[in-house]
N, C-alpha and C positions, 0 to 999 in steps of 0.2 A: 044961211049951213055951211053953202061952201065956203063962204069969208075964214067960218071955222074951222074947216079941215083941215084944206089947205095949209092952213098959222099954221094946226096940230103937227102939219106931213114936214109942215119947215120947220118947225120945232126943233120934232126927232133926225131931221135931218142936221143940224146946225151940230143940235147933240151928239149924233153922231162923228159929223166930221170935225169938232170938240174934241172928242177922245181919238180919234184917227193923228192929228196934228198932237193932241200931249202925247200918244204915245210913238207917235211919229220925230217925234223931238227928244223923248226920253231914250230912241232907241240911236239916236245922235249923238249924244252924251252919253254912252254909252260907249263908243265906238271911239270918241274923243276920250274917254275915260285909259279905256281897254292899254293900247301903245305906251301910256306910261307907265301904267303897274307892269309891264309885262316886260318893260324894258330898262326895271330899277334893279340891277347889277352889278354889283358893286366895279368897283376900278380897278382892274388887273392891279394889283404891288409891282411893280417894275424890280429887278434881280437889279440889286448894289459891284451884285460879283458872286459867282460859281466857285464850289471844294474847287475845281479840277482847277479853277486861276489859279490858289493861291499852292495848291497843290505844285504846279507846276514852276511860279516862282523862287518858294519853297529848292523846287529841284534842281532850278537852275543857278540858286545861290549861291546851295552846295557845292556845285561844281565847279562853279566860279574860283569859291575857297579850300575848297583842295584844288582846285590847278596855283592859286597863289601857295599853298605849302611846299608843295609838287618840285613850285619854283627857287626857293626860296632854303629847299631842301639839296638842290641840284647848286646853286650861290654857294651854301655853307661846305663841299661834297668842293667841289671847286677852292674854293681858299683855302681851305685841307690840305689839300693837294701843291697846289703852288706855295704853300710856305715852303711842306715838307721841300718842293727841287727847286727852291728859291739855297734853305739849307742847307740841304746837298751837294751846292755848285757851290756857294761860299767857301762852305769843308774843304770840299775839292780845289777850289781856290787855290787858300791857304796852302796844304801841300804842296801843292808850284810854288806856290813864290821859297818854302823851305827849303826850294832840292832844290 
């Protein structure tokens, strides 16, 4: 009976060891799966441009167009003033030549 008792104890130890090994394997598999589940955040979407960028472009473009418009008005005023000056000088020159 000692062989039978020894075999019975060995079988019980083997069963306990099998349960421990199965439990350890389950824990290891759970640890391997846990980081994958927690790290599955959606990737951050990169913004192609912010509203501030477009507002800045709009303000800069408006300032540029305003500067061009003011310059055009200045050129037009200068052209009119030069024309009037030339006409007056021509009139004065003709009066001088007649006398």
